[in-house]
N, C-alpha and C positions, 0 to 999 in steps of 0.2 A: 504494500500500500504506500501511497505517496502522501506528502503533506500538502496542504492547500496554501495558496498565496493570496494575500489580501489586495483588493482593489477598492479605492475610495468610491463611495456611492456616485459621485459625479462622473466617474469613469466606467461605471458598471453597465454591463449589458448581459442579458440572459443568453446571448450568443456565445459567450465565453464557455470553454469546456469546464469539466468538474475539477480542474486543478485550481480554480479561482473562486473566491467568495467575497461577499461584501456584507456589511452590517448597517441596518438603518433603524433608528429609533422613530417609530411612526405614530406613537400615541401614548396616552397615559390615562390611568383611571384610579380612583380611590377604591380599595378593596377591603373587605372586612376579614378575609382570611387569605392565606398564602396560596397562590395558584400552584398547581402541580409542577409546572416547569421550574418553579423556584426551589424545589426541594431536591437539590443536587449536591448537598454537602458544601456549598459555598458559604462563606461567612456573611454576617450581616445581622441586623436586628430582626426580631420575629414578632414583635408585638403589633397589634392592629388596632384600628384601621391604618392603612398606609397608602401612599401613592405608589403605584407600580407603573413602570415604563414598558410599553410594548416594543420589543426588540425583534426585528426580522433579520434572520440570517439567510442569505440567498446564495445558492450555488447552482450554476447552470439553470435548469428549469425548476429547481426545487426551492421552496420557501419554508423555513421552519421558524415558528414564533415562540419566543420565551418572554417571561415577565421578570423584571428586576426592579428592586427599589434602590434608593440612593445608597443605603448602607451596603448593598451588594456591590455596587460600583466602587465604593470605598474599599471593600475587601479586595477587589481586583487590583486597585491602585497599590495597596499595601503589599500584595503578593509580588507584583512585578517590580516594585522598587526595592523590596527586600531581597528578592531573588531574580536579578536581571538576567537576560539571556547570556550564555557564555560567549566569549569572543568568536569561537568557531561557528556559532549559529548566526553571527552577524556577517553580512556580506561585505562589510567595510566600504561599501559604496554609499555615499550620501548619509553617513552615520550622523544622526542628529544628537549633538552633545547637550542640547538644552534640556533642563530638567523637565520631567513629566509633571504637569500641573493638574491636580484634582479640583474640580469645581467646589467652592466652599459649601459647607453645611449650613444648617440653620441654627439659630439660637431658640431657646424655649418659647419666647413670646413673639417670634417673627411670624407675621401673617403669611400663609401660603395661598395667596390669591391666584387668580388665573394668570396674571402677568408674571408673577414669580415662577409658577409652575412651567409656563411656556419657556421662560428664559433658562430655567434649570434643564429642561429637556434639550434645548439647543446646546447648552454648555456640556452636557453629558455626551451628546453626539460628537461634539468637537473633541472632547477627551478621548473617546473611543477611536476616532479617526487618527488622532495624534499618536496614540499607542500603537495601533495596528499598522500604520505606515512606517514605523521604525523597523530597521532590519532585525530579524530574529524574534520579534514580539508576537507575530501572528501564529508562530508555532510554540509559544510558551505554554507549558502545561496548565497554568492557571487560566490563560486565555481560552484554551481548549475546553476546560471545565466550565468556565463562566458562560461561554457561548454554546456549550453542548455540541461541539463539533463532531463528537462521536456519533451523533444522530445521523450524520452523513456517511456512516460506515468507516470513519477514519479512526485509527488507534489513538488513544490518549497516551501521551508520554508520561 
């Protein structure tokens, strides 16, 4: 089996073969219980209700939908910064040395109105794209787990 290569949503086309994938955050909703796709052993808070972001993982003609809350994205951030890809997994071409930035969290009394939630969704999409475009990160074990890439029949490292 082979690993998949990430393409940013703006470059994505379903005409690409199954060696390529992209990720889109297409919506959000407040849920009173955790969706099944969220029970994959990834970290994050579990109390409810919470806003979950609808994440689509696209590969060739396949679309797989998962739901993640902010604390799950924070878990991903912590994993990839604590255990970055090894140098041999990085192509050394266009290696981005800028630190990966996680969108900021909320404080207890911060209103989570429509404008805030829309901005957070956009910030999380930018975060995901920033991570996945970096050499070696699309094949990172925590990325595979977070986006459930094994659902496409690919082995998890």
